[in-house]
VEXPAMAR-516104 format. One line per field, with one value per residue (C-alpha): y, x, z. Coordinates in nm, 4 decimals. Example, Ala and Ser with C-alpha at 12.3 -4.5 7.8 and 13.67 -1.06 7.14 Angstrom:
REM VEXPAMAR-516104
yy = [-0.4500_-0.1060] $
xx = [1.2300_1.3670] $
zz = [0.7800_0.7140] $
REM end
This chain:
REM VEXPAMAR-516104
yy = [19.9515_19.7660_20.0583_20.2936_20.1692_20.1332_20.4970_20.5908_20.4064_20.6011_20.9211_20.8459_20.7718_21.1149_21.2737_21.1366_21.2085_21.5562_21.6422_21.5306_21.7526_22.0533_21.9956_21.9681_22.2681_22.4823_22.3447_22.4189_22.7589_22.8270_22.6817_22.9124_23.2032_23.1070_23.0472_22.6863_22.5398_22.3538_22.0640_22.0168_22.0657_21.8235_21.5412_21.6023_21.7630_21.6427_21.2922_21.2647_21.3926_21.1043_20.8921_21.0810_20.8387_20.5453_20.7128_20.8284_20.5215_20.3128_20.5117_20.5547_20.1887_20.1108_20.3451_20.1873_19.8248_19.7220_19.7757_19.4181_19.6631_19.8389_19.5768_19.4891_19.8629_19.9241_19.6008_19.5933_19.9759_19.9013_19.6155_19.8179_20.1304_19.9105_19.6184_19.8439_20.2078_20.1998_19.8810_20.1015_20.4236_20.2014_20.0644_20.4287_20.5352_20.4260_20.5806_20.6783_20.6447_20.8449_20.6978_20.7401_20.5504_20.2654_20.2413_20.3576_20.4327_20.0831_19.8626_20.0688_19.9913_19.6517_19.6206_19.7879_19.5367_19.2430_19.4435_19.4829_19.1089_18.9845_19.1987_19.0807_18.7207_18.6963_18.8024_18.7952_19.1591_19.4782_19.5928_19.9536_19.8876_19.7690_20.0578_20.3126_20.1416_20.2098_20.5760_20.5918_20.4883_20.7280_20.9976_20.8395_20.8423_21.2249_21.3019_21.1349_21.3181_21.6483_21.5497_21.4792_21.8281_21.9856_21.8107_21.9418_21.6059_21.6493_21.6163_21.7988_22.0949_22.1370_22.5179_22.5996_22.8020_23.1854_23.1867_23.4336_23.2855_23.2890_23.0641_22.8215_22.7849_22.7110_22.4495_22.2881_22.2894_22.1814_21.9241_21.7570_21.7384_21.5775_21.3287_21.2600_21.2065_21.0218_20.7527_20.7347_20.6582_20.4524_20.2075_20.1998_20.1317_19.8741_19.6876_19.6562_19.5335_19.2583_19.1456_19.1442_18.9136_18.7561_18.8665_18.9258_19.2391_19.1293_19.0556_19.4356_19.5823_19.4502_19.5152_19.7821_20.0294_19.9500_20.0550_20.3715_20.4856_20.4462_20.6749_21.0030_20.7911_20.6696_20.9758_21.1807_20.9135_20.8768_21.2428_21.2862_20.9814_21.1757_21.4974_21.3232_21.4163_21.1070_21.1027_21.1016_20.8868_20.5797_20.7657_20.9237_20.5802_20.4248_20.7417_20.6710_20.2977_20.4058_20.6567_20.3686_20.1342_20.3495_20.6598_20.4884_20.1665_20.3277_20.5861_20.3217_20.1233_20.3780_20.3627_20.0025_19.6347_19.6045_19.2513_19.0436_18.7737_18.4422_18.5231_18.8423_18.6711_18.5816_18.9369_19.0895_18.8270_18.9716_19.3283_19.2093_19.0435_19.3512_19.5640_19.3353_19.3101_19.6847_19.6884_19.4001_19.5886_19.9101_19.8269_19.7538_20.0240_20.2888_20.3224_20.1019_20.0158_19.8602_19.4578_19.5107_19.6983_19.4403_19.1714_19.3754_19.4314_19.0238_18.9357_19.1362_18.9751_18.6263_18.7816_18.9180_18.5701_18.3986_18.6548_18.5644_18.1666_18.2257] $
xx = [14.8183_14.6548_14.3768_14.6447_14.8477_14.5202_14.4650_14.8165_14.7667_14.4373_14.5986_14.9422_14.7095_14.5287_14.8496_14.9542_14.6464_14.5973_14.9752_15.0167_14.7453_14.8599_15.2004_15.0740_14.8525_15.1457_15.4163_15.1367_15.0744_15.4589_15.4780_15.2017_15.3451_15.6980_15.4910_15.5537_15.2604_14.9799_15.0045_15.3650_15.2713_15.0064_15.2246_15.5130_15.4068_15.0679_15.1589_15.4391_15.2128_14.9533_15.2728_15.4334_15.2325_15.3958_15.7286_15.7342_15.5974_15.8385_16.1895_16.0754_16.0299_16.3478_16.5464_16.3821_16.5115_16.1562_16.2093_16.0059_15.6956_15.8325_15.7602_15.4292_15.3123_15.3954_15.2643_14.9604_14.9090_14.9121_14.7076_14.4555_14.4868_14.3655_14.1581_13.9542_13.9703_13.9450_13.6963_13.4908_13.5441_13.4191_13.0906_13.0025_13.0435_13.2226_13.5783_13.7418_14.1200_14.3713_14.5510_14.8905_14.7612_14.6406_14.9336_15.2232_15.2016_14.9841_15.2516_15.5182_15.3609_15.3280_15.6978_15.8379_15.6400_15.8009_16.1532_16.0894_16.0089_16.3027_16.5434_16.3523_16.3868_16.7494_16.8918_16.5801_16.6137_16.6304_17.0070_17.1545_17.2721_16.9140_16.7797_17.0087_16.8432_16.4893_16.6072_16.7435_16.4005_16.2068_16.4113_16.3426_15.9464_16.0038_16.1351_15.8515_15.5719_15.7750_15.7838_15.4018_15.3444_15.5191_15.3629_15.0329_14.8953_14.5222_14.5674_14.3002_14.4613_14.4315_14.3917_14.6408_14.5140_14.6876_14.8122_15.0496_15.4338_15.4092_15.1188_15.2622_15.5845_15.3891_15.1490_15.4723_15.6496_15.3461_15.2593_15.5764_15.6021_15.2900_15.3765_15.6886_15.4980_15.1972_15.4451_15.5652_15.2890_15.1729_15.4703_15.5011_15.1372_15.1393_15.4303_15.2930_14.9801_15.1616_15.3717_15.0813_14.8494_15.1492_15.1320_15.4172_15.5473_15.4348_15.0877_15.0621_15.2273_14.9711_14.6706_14.6348_14.9401_14.8969_14.5084_14.6123_14.8530_14.6299_14.3353_14.4616_14.3833_14.0743_13.9224_14.0184_13.8851_13.5483_13.5266_13.5872_13.3328_13.0521_13.1226_13.1516_13.4980_13.6965_13.8359_14.1937_14.1035_14.2959_14.5970_14.6403_14.6167_14.8822_15.0891_15.0937_15.1682_15.4773_15.5637_15.5365_15.7835_16.0420_16.0450_15.9607_16.1216_16.4295_16.4733_16.4253_16.6585_16.9460_16.8856_16.9296_16.8655_16.4864_16.3708_16.1870_16.0392_15.9661_15.5940_15.6277_15.6426_15.2729_15.1664_15.3722_15.2191_14.8794_14.9889_15.1245_14.7451_14.5704_14.7796_14.6757_14.3269_14.3267_14.4603_14.2337_13.9136_13.9950_14.1343_13.8140_13.5778_13.8462_13.7073_13.6589_13.3278_13.1072_13.1472_13.5105_13.4865_13.2730_13.5363_13.8103_13.6367_13.5865_13.9442_14.0722_13.7788_13.9715_14.3270_14.2081_14.0635_14.4178_14.5903_14.3719_14.4262_14.8091] $
zz = [4.5818_4.2846_4.2597_4.2956_3.9944_3.8113_3.8384_3.7544_3.4385_3.3701_3.4765_3.2520_2.9402_3.0282_3.0470_2.7192_2.5034_2.6145_2.6324_2.2980_2.1751_2.3398_2.2024_1.8479_1.8545_2.0245_1.7308_1.4486_1.5669_1.5737_1.2315_1.1058_1.2462_1.0618_0.7176_0.7213_0.4765_0.6964_0.4365_0.5883_0.9116_0.9121_0.7599_1.0161_1.3212_1.3454_1.2512_1.4851_1.7772_1.7342_1.7659_2.0601_2.3356_2.1606_2.1483_2.4964_2.6258_2.4386_2.5020_2.8846_2.9013_2.7370_2.9824_3.2601_3.1688_3.0325_2.6743_2.6119_2.6325_2.3162_2.0541_2.2053_2.2216_1.8829_1.7421_1.9610_1.8735_1.4753_1.4736_1.7040_1.4501_1.1548_1.2955_1.5458_1.4980_1.0922_1.1701_1.4412_1.1944_0.8817_1.0404_1.1305_0.7735_0.4412_0.4332_0.0883_0.0458_-0.1378_-0.4500_-0.2837_0.0280_-0.1687_-0.3848_-0.2057_0.1890_0.2540_0.0517_0.2384_0.5817_0.5035_0.3855_0.6924_0.9219_0.7220_0.7557_1.1448_1.1833_1.0002_1.2174_1.4964_1.4038_1.3553_1.6852_1.8823_1.9162_1.7399_1.7420_1.7298_1.3501_1.2687_1.4379_1.2070_0.9217_1.0494_1.1088_0.7745_0.6361_0.8531_0.6931_0.3406_0.4305_0.5669_0.2038_0.0483_0.2494_0.1546_-0.2134_-0.1922_-0.0207_-0.2819_-0.5700_-0.4325_-0.3495_-0.2441_0.1539_0.3913_0.5746_0.9474_1.0274_1.3023_1.5740_1.5805_1.9266_2.0731_2.0845_2.4647_2.4403_2.1788_2.3609_2.7187_2.5368_2.3851_2.7063_2.9264_2.6502_2.6573_3.0436_3.0452_2.7699_2.9635_3.3115_3.1506_2.9883_3.3457_3.4972_3.1940_3.1989_3.5918_3.6351_3.3373_3.4624_3.8166_3.6803_3.4583_3.7328_3.9682_3.7666_3.6151_3.2578_3.0187_2.9207_2.5730_2.6729_2.8261_2.5700_2.3125_2.4889_2.7716_2.6510_2.2915_2.3597_2.5696_2.3318_2.0289_2.2245_2.0426_1.6745_1.8087_1.8955_1.6119_1.3592_1.5578_1.6081_1.1933_1.1147_1.3141_1.1076_0.7853_0.7442_0.6909_0.3655_0.4948_0.8162_0.6357_0.5489_0.8603_1.0616_0.7625_0.8549_1.2284_1.1779_0.9665_1.2375_1.5078_1.3222_1.1935_1.4343_1.7712_1.7757_1.5773_1.8049_2.1072_1.9380_1.9128_2.3210_2.3630_2.1967_2.1541_2.2768_2.0646_2.1662_1.9318_2.0332_1.8729_1.5299_1.5428_1.6711_1.3640_1.1431_1.2714_1.1833_0.8354_0.8002_0.8877_0.6650_0.3528_0.4634_0.4662_0.1587_-0.0135_0.1225_-0.0154_-0.3515_-0.5139_-0.4519_-0.3492_0.0061_0.3177_0.3675_0.6467_0.5411_0.5525_0.9099_1.0435_0.9379_1.0780_1.3954_1.4121_1.3228_1.6180_1.8669_1.7453_1.7853_2.1169_2.2187_2.1138_2.3442_2.6169_2.5472_2.5465] $
REM end
């Protein structure tokens, strides 16, 4: 039975990653046919696409009564995105950072993480009203992205493939189904494994589920690093982290209250610390270099050791 659940967990992650990829391809191609600028597509559809696994897992967990996974999934993914993904990427090659990411987006990411922590600390949960606030901040962030796009902020444009309309729709439908079913498998498998070993939803969300839902960002960043095309890697990761908090937790909290265990305070502080480390590591040279990347990986090793001990 355990082997079957581990297999389902892996299949779930595979469906999540590939499903999100196909959904984004179909949506981006349709947007191209409609004349929507690729910059806007990259800032919205593609950014949402990389957060689809987190959103699908969190919403599925909330509906199935395992909302405790939600905070662990999001916080764990955000920590992993910075300390592991950017850490590994910067060890491979130096990663440049845009001014807007350094001066606006990273501070905003740190700020909303603090807000989430305050919301969770006050009631030991993220309530419906607090989720509405997160959704409003999400809409404001989208407005900022559109403003930056209109302003002509230098951002790499992804070239959407020119598929026939039927193929775009097919990719979106199949991709969406794969994401939904993948999230079902991932949540069920992770929950079973957690209960079997006596692990908490918090731990399983912070580690296994967080790693699985961070796979799109990991694959994208490593591939970009190998191709020497990493000039917006930090912006993509930061944007994904912002989407995870405002969109994933915001939408999940509209469905039901999201439990916030007192232990999550430490994890959220680690997420804030990771954001501050990223900011300090890039502000001097306007890029993330290998020494800081190594420090990030060491910090995550220490954090993982803490999780295992606890």
